[in-house]
LUMLO-119918 format. One record per atom (N, C-alpha, C): z, x, y. Coordinates in steps of 0.001 Angstrom, whole numbers, plus 500000, padded with zeros to 6 digits. Each point is the difference from the previous one (the first is absolute). Layout:
ZXY;...
REM end
This chain:
499993500851498790;500008499155501214;500002500868501233;499139499685500926;499869500853501220;501001499542501063;500712500963500549;501035499707501004;499431500167501398;500127498980500821;499512500054501380;501094500603500877;499719501161500601;501017500699500818;500403499183501216;499076499257500594;500331499214501188;501024498911499670;499792499360498779;500959498960499584;501408500567499797;500052501237499436;501284500668499789;500702500236501330;499268500460501002;500588500273501324;500550498730500622;499200498925499888;500438498719500605;501251499487499310;500009500080498622;501211499549499284;501214500821500372;499850501315500179;501121500862500375;500543499661501381;499078499745500958;500424499633501347;500777498691499978;499499499038499196;500678498692499904;501390500149499422;500091500846498955;501314500230499361;500964500680500973;499518501017500735;500864500711500972;500504499044501060;499122499095500470;500415499066501044;501069499040499476;499818499564498727;500987499085499407;501361500690499881;499978501308499649;501251500744499909;500689500090501359;499227500285501032;500572500106501347;500604498673500428;499269498895499734;500479498688500410;501310499642499309;500159500480498744;501207499691499253;501177500833500458;499735501205500545;501070500906500439;500493499660501392;499050499671500864;500348499796501423;500553498583500171;501193499928500518;500619498722500308;499770499705501480;499191498943500248;499657499726501395;501213499730500863;501097499523499369;501185499705500800;500700501244500490;499625501185499404;500635501265500429;499398500494501296;498856499457500411;499367500482501224;500727499462501176;500575500846500877;500841499520501101;499169499234501031;500581498904500493;499351499221501054;500606500424501324;499193500658500825;500508500554501276;499920498970501126;499437498831499737;499882499024501054;501348499382500281;500239499613501278;501264499380500395;499996498546499610;500929499584499150;500059498649499527;500945499189500864;499422499187500909;500811499247500944;500659498794499340;499603499680498758;500525498810499379;501342500221499311;500377501249499820;501287500274499364;501125499672500965;500869499137499631;501125499595500863;501283500172499209;501071500417500688;501285500160499291;500516498692499456;499474498845500534;500465498712499527;499359499587498686;498837500595499710;499288499612498793;499742501180499077;500436501191500404;499728501188499192;500688499895498657;499333500480498970;500606500007498695;499728501354499337;500466500148498757;499890501281499331;498538500430499847;499101499011499855;498592500355499810;499392500590501236;500606499770501176;499419500498501239;500686501253500510;501190500293499537;500667501198500496;500367500945498878;499285499898498887;500161500988498925;501393499989499427;500589501194499905;501333500129499409;501115499814501018;499629499670501260;500979499842501046;500571498591499997;501040499765500791;500554498674500129;500485499810501421;500246498751500376;500411499698501370;501522500103500125;500454500614501095;501417500072500268;500448498698500644;501297499922500281;500535498774500577;499434499708501389;499543501047500703;499442499790501337;498474500038499974;499419499662498821;498549499864499875;499242501294500207;500579501123499590;499304501267500044;499594500401498594;498870500675499906;499551500479498694;500830501223499656;500760499910498936;500786501142499553;499114500875499118;499351500924500631;498979500798499322;500654501108499155;499561500154498760;500488501052499136;499110501220500174;500493500962500797;499184501193500303;499691500784498745;500948500057499095;499813500865498835;498961499420499031;499920498651499924;499077499389499045;498790499383500683;500262499119500964;498923499238500625;499006500914500720;500523501021500703;499116500871500737;499492501157499172;500381500031498739;499511501063499136;498492499967499905;499423498784499946;498533499888499987;499550499662501409;500094500995500885;499762499749501410;498527499832500289;499753499400501163;498609499812500449;499436501340500424;498813500287499561;499358501267500380;499055499770501165;499676501072500684;499135499901501150;498576499613499596;499363499235500853;498588499691499802;499205501254500222;498719500024499592;499186501219500209;500079500469501429;500112501287500175;500230500606501301;498929499599501012;500468499713501186;499095499645501094;499242501204500498;500523501161499701;499390501197500586;499497500994498984;500036499614498701;499553500927498985;498531500374500173;499217499059500499;498573500243500134;499685500881501214;500972500161500860;499797500837501204;500080501468499622;499395500800500837;500090501439499749;501416500473500326;500343501202499530;501331500545500262;500242500144501512;498959500376500714;500145500153501442;500293498653500661;499297498966499561;500227498668500542;501404499526499713;500471500275498786;501367499620499635;501021500701500885;499811501287500250;500910500731500869;499942499494501424;498800499632500424;499842499450501358;500774498691500138;499878499140498984;500724498724500023;501500500243500024;500476500933499201;501428500294499947;500490500502501352;499234500860500631;500394500539501305;499968498925501068;499001499085499936;499941498902500988;501219499106499862;500345499677498751;501184499151499768;501247500724500473;500119501267499650;501186500789500339;500171500144501502;498885500023500734;500057500186501451;500748498887500704;499996498822499416;500701498881500631;501509500122499867;500482500796499044;501444500169499844;500726498784499485;499333499205499197;500596498760499482;501095500312498984;499752500991499165;500959500366498936;500337501478500116;501291500319499869;500446501394500043;501095500226498961;500073501224499527;501111500411499127;500948500848500835;501265499584500088;500942500645500946;501248500505499298;499846501054499207;501175500610499399;500679499101499015;501329500084499931;500769499249499028;501170499311500672;500497498935499362;501131499253500563;501327500694499615;501086499332500294;501320500603499778;500324500231498518;499256499337499127;500183500202498575;498940500930499414;499157500567500849;498989500954499538;498715499358499527;499778498718500306;498783499321499597;498931500147501075;498728500212499635;498931500094501005;499919498708500810;499695500146501305;499883498855500892;498555499811500378;499463498796499766;498645499652500417;500127498990501139;499355500302501114;500105499188501215;498661499313500266;500021498684500233;498825499239500374;500244499395501374;499076500253500926;500137499542501390;498893499019500338;500360498721500170;499020498962500273;499329500205501370;500722500648500922;499455500196501341;498729500850499985;499801500762498937;498833500890499926;498797499378499302;500128498754499531;498870499340499354;498903499716501033;498752500381499743;498923499740500977;499556498542499942;499494499510501137;499465498648500021;498529500005499648;499388498816499929;498612499884499579;499052500725500933;500303499982501312;499121500688500965;499985501513499739;501176500547499700;500075501433499715;499222500344498721;500095499141498997;499271500247498769;498492499920500226;499576499069500848;498575499857500270;499404501267500602;500830500777500664;499519501251500589;499864501105498946;500443499707498797;499917500993498920;499167499453498834;498890499363500324;499156499417498970;499411501040499054;499999501237500449;499533501083499152;500895500138498764;501265499592500143;500950500142498914;500373498657499376;500148498945500802;500499498722499522;499044498873500384;499623499178498990;499082498892500232;500633498916500839;501291499765499775;500697498887500641;501497500307500010;500748499095500636;501462500141500044;500571499919498585;499468499063499199;500452499855498625;499698501250499176;498841500595500220;499630501219499285;500979501123500334;500424500062501279;500966501004500417;501283499880499181;500498498774499827;501256499811499260;499808500273498511;498831499696499450;499754500304498610;499980501519499745;499344500719500913;499965501460499877;501396500578500248;500727499427500954;501363500429500282;500858499899498736;499917498879499305;500766499797498771;499603500997498937;498695500201499822;499502500906498961;500469501426500237;499834500479501218;500334501399500303;501495500232500001;500760499094500609;501424500204500118;500689499909498641;499516499131499125;500578499961498642;499761501324499307;498836500585500197;499705501277499382;500881501115500520;500293499959501309;500836501059500611;501474499772499681;500442498767500162;501417499722499925;500543499964498586;499117499802498985;500524499951498650;500595501346499580;499663501060500755;500591501300499709;501485500028500394;500360499110500929;501390499985500484;500855498942499321;499376499091499261;500778498908499429;500182500168498494;499700501184499489;500295500295498603;501509499968499783;500749500241501078;501457499959499943;500480498926500981;501313499845500139;500560499017500909;499581500314501440;499750498962500779;499609500217501389;500478498859500868;499974500229501321;500431499008500993;498811499675500900;499867498718500340;498904499560500882;500582499422501277;499478500456501157;500412499489501304;498773499354500639;500105498734500384;498895499298500637;500406499604501415;499294500553500995;500212499653501407;499052498839500334;500576498813500173;499172498801500206;499541499860501450;500741500561500925;499645499801501415;498597500548500290;499252499273500835;498668500437500394;498878499382499197;500340499223498957;498958499349499213;499390498873500812;498686500018500173;499300498976500783;499111499185499078;499715498766500411;499159499132499184;498613500600499782;499530500773500968;498660500592499895;499958501207499064;501165500491499590;500011501185499145;500679499770498653;500597498831499801;500741499779498759;499046499683498836;500372500432498809;499186499680498799;500181498536499620;499110499504499173;500086498620499552;501115499834498992;500475498757499844;501052499719499058;499524500275498572;498743499681499722;499453500246498670;499988501493499680;499736500829501035;499988501459499786;501406500488499670;500991499502500711;501387500380499746;500414499601498583;499569498818499591;500293499563498642;499336500905498966;498763500403500298;499272500890499105;500709501352499912;500555500489501122;500727501257499992;501171499936499040;500775498920500070;501160499869499140;499585499967498535;498921499254499705;499565499862498612;499383501298499467;499360500772500871;499315501213499551;500931501184499818;501137499968500707;500895501143499926;500528500196498585;499944501217499563;500411500381498655;501491499776499806;500439499939498740;501408499809499682;500881501011500684;499562501290500051;500865501022500582;500224499796501486;498992499377500687;500167499733501423;501152499048500220;500107499010499138;501018498961500162;501365500437499459;499974500546498800;501282500371499353;500665501141500734;499247501017500390;500590501189500629;500331499813501468;499551498902500601;500414499685501366;501468499591499984;500855500768500651;501436499738499971;500488499262501249;499238500089501087;500421499302501233;498769499774500877;499866498793500544;498956499680500961;500688499527501285;499872500789501061;500609499637501274;498919499445500909;500189498753500426;499071499360500949;500647500060501379;499408500778500914;500587500242501306;499332499092501034;500813499381500867;499557499082501045;499209498824499448;500524499318498964;499276498843499450;500034498843500997;498923499284500124;499951498815500865;500448498791499179;500258498887500722;500398498783499299;498872499533499079;498725500142500473;498866499595499202;499936500802498700;500290501310500106;499988500848498804;501037499517498994;501194499656500480;501054499577499095;499654498668499346;499347499106500762;499599498703499452;498941500197498908;498992500849500293;498949500253499030;500558500659498730;500990500889500201;500599500642498826;500685498964499125;500657499012500624;500643498951499215;498972499183499223;498800499831500588;498960499237499342;499509500711498749;499848501318500071;499439500730498876;501045500503499033;501288499821500318;501063500484499117;499880499492498564;499654498719499794;499881499531498612;498899500717499219;499035500626500685;498908500685499320;500333501462499733;501147500465500478;500394501414499849;501244500058499131;500107501031499216;501123500082499080;501334500074500723;501036499499499387;501330500030500604;500504501411500176;499633500912499058;500427501393500115;499395500644501242;498727499677500272;499352500572501176;500635499449501282;500295498710500023;500622499388501192;501317500639500354;500773500409498993;501321500575500247;499918501381500684;498824500596499971;499838501323500600;499713499950501492;499752498800500529;499586499842501409;501206499896500909;500004500806501077;501041499969501031;499372499858501377;500420499021500771;499519499845501386;500826500868500925;499316500721500896;500662500797501037;499474499536501348;500854499328500767;499553499454501286;499860501070501055;500657501149499823;499920501102500952;499875501318499247;499597501043500733;499945501320499399;501396500493499628;501004499573500737;501373500403499686;500410499500498623;499577498776499639;500322499464498687;499272500789498923;498761500403500274;499277500839499044;500669501352499860;500539500511501121;500657501303500010;501249500048499140;500537498856499642;501149499966499109;499617500368498566;498706499953499733;499503500287498652;499151501259499925;499314500316501095;499018501103500001;500179500788501302;499891501316499894;500046500860501171;498744499768500824;500150499394501206;498845499651500816;499224501228500484;500660501148500031;499338501199500514;498863500472499114;500008499607498731;498924500449499116;498856499008499925;500153498836500631;498964498967499943;498964500207501103;498776499608499725;498942500023500988;499934498605500602;500589499835501196;500109498678500619;499105499970501230;499124499010500076;499056499863501101;500764499784501310;499548500603501127;500700499826501282;500179498529500403;499005499160499709;500117498595500356;501144499313499250;500246500448498778;501115499445499232;501330500381500638;500096501250500466;501240500453500651;500234499228501317;498938499778500755;500114499256501251;500450498568499721;499392499377499009;500385498631499631;501449499952499572;500433500974499191;501371500000499509;500996500162501151;499647500821500973;500887500212501159;500171498739500841;498991499111499936;500059498782500817;500807498895499326;500364500170498745;500732498965499292;501459499987500405;500577498827500004;501428499887500299;500806500593498853;500877500929500319;500782500639498921;500775498990499179;499952500170498714;500745499127499109;501048500812499247;501075499358499692;501021500673499220;499583499996498534;499721501153499470;499514500084498628;501136499832499017;499715499245498947;500986499828498928;499937501123498993;499025500887500181;499797501106499062;500629501267500576;500932500556499283;500611501260500424;499926500986498850;499929501262500329;499926501023498951;500694501255500511;500781500594499172;500745501199500402;499034501163500136;500032500695501126;499122501104500253;500562501302499420;499078500955499760;500423501308499530;500879500667501049;501144500486499569;500944500622500934;499641501463500214;500237500480501222;499768501404500317;501319500748499870;500020500953499081;501235500734499760;499869501473500382;501057500773499796;500011501413500401;499085500890499140;499571499501498841;499109500791499131;498669499265499810;499528499420501101;498845499120499947;498795500634499268;499457499257499019;498854500463499228;498761499161500249;500176498792500526;498895499070500162;499773499680501475;498731499798500376;499618499629501355;500271501109501030;500084501231499553;500218501123500921;498946501077499707;499713500882500997;498992501054499798;500399500989498910;499009500592499371;500245500994498955;500812501174500538;499784500373501258;500699501123500571;501505499742500050;500387498794500339;501445499653500068;500622500100498607;499272499529498985;500505500062498642;500172501462499537;498993500835500321;500058501428499636;501161500693500686;500236499672501277;501083500620500746;501352499641499387;500165498739499586;501257499551499390;500154500547498593;498850500418499396;499987500438498620;499928501541499889;500487500656501045;500038501467500055;498639500650499760;498970499360500573;498666500558499938;499176499592498801;500598499343499008;499254499553498835;499074498864500459;498664500151499841;499072499002500503;499922498727499168;500468500049498740;499883498840499116;501256499153500086;499904498758500479;501188499160500116;500665499744498662;501310499881500002;500749499790498775;499596498696499328;499678498958500796;499634498718499411;498728500107499166;499073500860500397;498784500216499216;500294500793498734;500776501055500144;500297500855498845;500680499216498885;501021499253500316;500754499312498964;499208498842499384;499179499345500815;499163498926499488;498966500546499022;499409501138500356;498988500615499131;500637500453498670;501176500600500078;500697500442498767;500234498816499079;500440498874500566;500259498808499196;498694499429499429;498951499963500802;498731499427499539;499342500845498930;500243501292499981;499440500853498932;500514499531498626;501197499454499970;500551499522498747;499380498667499595;499307499366500934;499369498702499741;498518500036500272;499399501184499867;498629500199500441;498972499256499145;500391499602498804;499082499267499129;500033498499500187;500904499523500873;500127498555500207;498736499424500639;499500498923499416;498757499396500486;500195499420501403;499020500263500879;500060499468501354;500910500765500925;500298501261499668;500846500822500864;499391500064501412;500784499673501020;499609499935501413;499210498730500335;499485499318498998;499251498777500303;500948498822500165;501002499917499128;500946498897500095;501065500306501057;500486498949500638;500935500156501099;501429499763499550;500928500720500634;501409499799499713;500613498971500939;501222499620499702;500730499043500840;500294500611501371;499712499222501050;500253500504501348;501488500298500218;500860499155499447;501444500209500179;500420501318499370;499463500340498825;500351501255499340;499426501188500775;498778499844500518;499388501079500781;500812500280501263;500401498940500689;500809500138501223;501346500649499682;500564499613498874;501285500581499579;499910501504499821;498938500464499345;499797501426499791;499737500722501318;499200499393500869;499739500614501303;501284500228500785;500863499015500011;501257500128500736;500917501044499374;499969500134498689;500786501034499340;499544501375500457;498697500218500014;499469501295500458;500305500235501486;499855498973500805;500201500149501449;501453500373500330;500921499680499095;501407500324500223;500512501108499095;499043500697499360;500371501162499207;500730499688498720;499839498781499464;500680499613498781;499114500250498789;500589500283498833;499193500239498788;499314498722499522;498824500185499383;499231498872499478;499905500157498484;500500499030499265;499953500041498540;498752499238499542;498892500690499959;498722499338499683;499996499383498600;500802500527499100;499978499462498639;500503498565499940;500603499519501097;500473498614500044;498961499075500599;498841500537500407;498916499217500595;498785500010499097;499118499019500197;498713499989499337;499094501070500611;499072500496499186;499111501059500509;499101499491501126;499734498673500030;499180499450501075;500680500210501366;501351499960500004;500721500179501258;499841501434500504;500130500958499101;499828501410500385;498604500243500535;498983499433499356;498617500140500472;499831499379501367;500659498858500220;499900499320501293;500712500775501111;501040500753499623;500688500844501007;499047501060500551;499213500603499093;499021501000500429;498961499380500926;499501498819499614;499004499313500831;500600499604501361;501256499598500004;500663499623501246;500153501207500906;500343501150499431;500172501211500812;498657500333500713;498920499999499231;498691500327500596;499599498974501051;500207498728499685;499601498929500904;500765500033501319;501288500397499963;500846499895501171;500050501278500847;499249501019499638;499950501182500836;499443499625501376;500610500505501103;499485499676501331;498531500372500187;499590501106499390;498589500392500030;499502500115498565;498781499557499782;499434500035498661;500029501412499425;500124500081498674;500014501295499340;498660500726500211;498914499244499894;498676500494500395;499794499607501449;499925500956500893;499994499699501429;498609499644500515;499992499466501235;498731499657500643;499108501205500199;500579501196500056;499236501215500286;498934500285498938;500194499484498793;499034500284498934;499149498777499676;500163498924500767;499353498733499638;498476500113500002;499420500503501063;498527500041500113;499389500875498890;500599501172499767;499488500876498953;500142499341498618;501090499264499814;500236499306498734;498898498977499747;499599499287501044;498969498985499876;498648500606499649;499752501226500449;498695500614499803;499839500641498612;501069500034499211;499949500620498689;499154499223498983;499768498712500262;499415499123499001;498616500465499519;499239500624500882;498619500361499671;499885501323499231;501098500746499846;499966501316499356;500092499858498483;499529501051499290;500213499998498558;501443500426499726;500417499876498740;501412500153499690;500518501414500294;499195501014499755;500438501376500265;500254500203501476;499115499516500821;500167500138501467;501156499165500496;500190498822499393;501132499135500410;501312500718499788;500159500619498863;501258500707499689;500214501150500966;498964500756500264;500121501150500918;500296499567501409;499308498962500479;500227499515501371;501396499399500120;500437499233498982;501320499402500029;501088501073500054;499846501063499212;500957501088500006;500112500650501371;498843500298500604;499976500640501320;500544499061501077;499670498709499877;500420499011500998;501519499849500029;500606499853498824;501450499800499949;500759501249500446;499562501156499569;500705501232500352;499856500335501483;498889499591500623;499761500369501399;500568498979500984;499976498699499662;500321499001501010;501255499167499690;500485500063498781;501202499223499689;501245500808500351;500980499399500696;501224500717500307;500674500537498738;500634501148500076;500584500631498798;500915499102499197;500902499256500674;500885499114499262;499232498868499311;499021499468500685;499171498931499386;499305500547498756;499488501220500127;499267500621498878;500912500168498797;501239500483500233;500928500263498888;500428498702499311;500308498969500785;500422498733499408;498832499343499285;498804500079500609;498818499424499352;499710500723498686;500092501316500013;499784500806498795;500987499594498901;501251499793500361;501021499622499038;499677498630499370;499619499032500830;499705498664499495;498734499966499178;498931500653500506;498737499989499280;500128500718498673;500797501051499961;500235500710498736;500597499069498963;500975499191500420;500611499057499042;499011498913499613;499207499498500944;499028498978499688;498941500505499021;499642501276500154;499109500627499035;500626500033498596;501287500251499992;500740500003498732;500004498591499362;500117498983500844;499986498618499540;498670499685499320;498909500472500593;498658499692499449;499812500641498626;500712501063499711;499886500639498698;500585499138498878;500703498933500394;500559499065499032;499348498619500155;498815499959500601;499360498717500305;499620499214498750;499853500649498875;499687499272498761;501114499004499686;501226500308500408;501132499112499738;500404499197501256;500069500673501160;500479499277501191;498886499279500745;498726500196499617;498851499321500593;499801500320501477;500571501095500472;499875500374501393;499196501300500141;498689499855500138;499161501180500265;499947500277501488;499231501013500378;499955500403501405;499468498891500895;499040499227499477;499441498907500783;501058498941500288;500722499584498992;501031498977500177;501086500470500958;500416501255499860;501046500547500891;499498500088501431;498720500262500195;499461500093501369;500078498668500711;499848498881499267;500132498681500615;501448499709500403;500929500568499270;501410499794500319;500430500837501221;499565501262500059;500494500914501021;499041500181501188;498717499765499801;499039500217501081;500353499314501317;500265498679499992;500301499309501265;501286500500500669;500895500666499242;501263500495500590;499886501462500431;499134500770499359;499846501415500377;499377500171501375;499123499066500384;499422500042501351;499921498582500535;500810499737501029;500069498654500576;499402500027501403;499088499067500270;499401499875501309;499920498533500410;501171499329499944;500027498568500209;499627499597501435;500109500903500951;499701499654501394;498559500339500405;499214500474499066;498605500355500278;499123498794499698;499363499372501032;499184498805499762;498766500274499165;499556501258499914;498800500342499239;500326500332498543;501277499982499662;500416500403498674;500004498803499061;499171500038498948;499905498852499120;499977500397498542;499569499055499168;500038500193498557;499100501145499530;498871500188500681;499095501060499624;500692501364500161;500735500177501101;500725501260500220;501141500161499014;500682498914499676;501074500070499035;499471500471498652;498824499512499636;499404500424498726;499723501502500017;499570500541501144;499749501430500097;501316500797499905;501065499475500576;501295500656499891;500459500010498537;499819498877499327;500371499939498579;499205501024499192;498729500144500333;499166500994499301;500540501419500208;500471500265501243;500528501307500322;501311500268499224;500861498980499953;501258500142499251;499729500166498516;499018499306499492;499621500176498596;499538501435499737;499248500554500949;499540501388499882;501193500968499943;500990499764500872;501185500875500055;500755499944498671;500125498808499437;500756499864498748;499243500661498833;498719499761499906;499210500524498900;499936501516500008;499837500553501198;499752501443500103;501149500712500723;501228499513499767;501154500585500669;500107501523499868;499866500574498811;500155501453499868;498977500765500833;498765499491500088;498947500703500739;500157499852501499;500545498877500456;500119499727501434;501241500616500601;501123499922499312;501282500411500576;500417501419499610;499414500549498989;500404501338499578;499026501067500484;
REM end
């Protein structure tokens, strides 16, 4: 019997298609459209998955199970663009200063700041038709690019600050877009967010938030704190490290002072002050030793826990961090074995963050930015010459001490999951802070992180 090859091919294709149809469950395909028909009054298990309604009609979302199969991003809006076009779009978005990464909060968590006052209106977007087709296209590209940049900072716990003042009807995104943002955000964006501070909320904002509360998980709602003034925000976050638009400061100054119900004990200044003081003062009190005692003892303790997963990524309790800081400031011994290793790691981050001047000074900023185009051999050589020539001696010695230990941490990355790249995201924003520079944005922060990664990877070649 003669076998027809064409018939065989057709039968094989039919069989393969039947196999695919049997494997793929159409119900597994996520629906990204906003379903306006879901109401807390009629919602049932079939509409909210494994979640259930709380007594106040909120969806009690199970982050560990329900969000395990999270919604993935739709095909990239910019994948088809050339690399140059992509970089141009990122720089155009960054130029507006809508989103910034501003060091870490009092518990050592990275702070992401969103300023509504910087959102462009439709007329401004129309002047940039070379980059954006429409106002809606601008927001779609904004979401795509910022998710790509910011996901590097939300692998661990983080804090979000939203300045609502300055949002105009001509510049605000649509409600459907905001809903899409919430649905598109990955599990780690929601779970790892530990605090969302909404500064200068209007009555309309609070009303709208109440309307959408039933559509947002109860766990997420509990993370939201309203701050009517900058002083109220200052009870949670050091305002000096935030990038706050001048118009926001002017608006805040015009508000009638309110008695805040939020109080927090501040770090005390003692006779052996180790935090929030210049390196020179610490060295003078330490008989010329340039390495502060708080760094030495924290590093010694962390070496015993160097294999712990997420070292430096997870944050310690603010109360415990403050307790240790005050012990050092008053010359009292610190028994680190009674604390979690996350607290010791947070003490190191707090020390770097609270220095009056950044460990990496402004004097090397421009040269640091220009390193990106060099090959790795030239980068190492230029970095070595740059630090030895322009960094103050005390800064160099303390930086060398810290980078040496971070290099040691990376040698255990198979267990602690902290390679040079991950550590650069933790320390980069604190090693060089330029919160008062209006031209300083996410693109520059990424370059600083690249520089810190270089220092960690090639520590022996750069510092020795």
